[in-house]
Residue, then its C-alpha position, 0 to 999 in steps of 0.5 A: m292099109k285100113v285095119k279091120s281085124i286083129l288076132i291076138s295069139q292068147p286066151e280071151p281076157t277074163s276081165e271086161a276092163s282089158p285094154f284090148y276090148s277098149l281098143a276094139k270099141n274105140l277104133k271099131i275093129q274086130v279083135d279076136f283071141k286064140p291061144f296058140i300054145k297051151v300047158e299040159g301036165l305030165t302024168a304020174k307014170e311019166m313022172r315015175q320014169q324020171k325016177i323022182d322021189l319027192s320024199k327025198y327033197s326038203g325044198v322046192v324052187l318055184t319059178s312060176r304059177n304053173a310050177v306051183d300047180h303041177f308040183f301039187r298036182v303030181a304030189e297028189e297023183m303020186r299020193f305023196h303028202v307034202p310035209d309041213a316042214m317043206k320049204y318053198f323058194c319062190q322067184s317072185e311075190a306073185v308066185a309066193y302069193y299064188l302058193q296060198k292056193y295050196i298051203v296055209y301061208r303063215k304056217r310054212k317056210v316061204y322065201i321070196g326073191g324079186k323079179s328075176f331068178s337071180d334075186l333068189k341067189s342070196i336066199l338059196k346060198k343061206h340054205k345050202k344044206e337043203r335038197f332042192l327040187l326044181p319043178s319045170s316045163n320042158i323049156l327052162k331059162p338057162e340062167v336057172p340051172t346055171l345059178m343053181d350049179e354056181l352055188n354048188l347046191d344039191w338040186k334036181r330038175t324035174t319036168m312036170y309039165q310042157t308047153v305045146s302047140c294048140d290045134l289052129s286048124e279052124l284058122k286055116d282059111v281065116q285072114y287077119d290084118i294084124l297077127v299079134f305074138f307074145s312069145p317065140l313059142g307062139i310063132s313056132s305054133l303058127y308054123d307047126n300048124f301051117p308049115d307053108f304059112k305066107q305072111g302076105k299082106s298081114t302085119i306082124a306085131v311082137f312083144g319081146k326081143t326073143t319073139l322078134e328074133e324068132a319071127e325074123n328067123r322065120g322070115l317074117k316082116v315085123d312092123i310092130k315091135v313092143p316094148t319101146p320107150e314110146t309104146p310100152s304096151m301092145t295095145m298102145a302100139l296097135e292103136n298108134f299103128i292103126k291110126e297112122n295107117k287109117 
């Protein structure tokens, strides 16, 4: 099988230094990008239906940059002035750094975990007197509410945004040698758009265990699985596969 075209189910990279561009150039193949999923914010009206009063909370638990964006978006739409005394509990340094888009970092109380949500445990435990708001999408990792409940915190989850399938109708009659997926939702979007999708001769590449599980549950044959000790990145795995099947 000679690979001539690859579809990456993500937005096109903004940096020219993306390894996908190098892959396309070095191997002289076509690499296209198309996001299969997108994030949509709930309106202020939809938020009010959840009966969330932002003024009742003294701490915000932020698990992603999307959570940061939509917390401040909703606050603005609901005409709620976020007080200077608000405390921010960020899952990672990346989330905390992104928070500077909305606040003067050095003048606020910002607490930072590590890589996973469990790294916030000791920090949250020290602030048990706070009332916590957890802005999230319609999909939330189970360990998040489990940990919050385990600590007996006074907390409330609010859905401020949701991940939905993109319209992929323009791909209906387009064929690619390799389809690349990075999340279970990307696989779901494929079938939301094309319920009768048949893999045919297309090779499927997936990143992550949950993506692999979703692909296999859908009956797809996965030939490229990332990460592995030999191929920790998707571009490396794609390059090896293409060279081996040249």
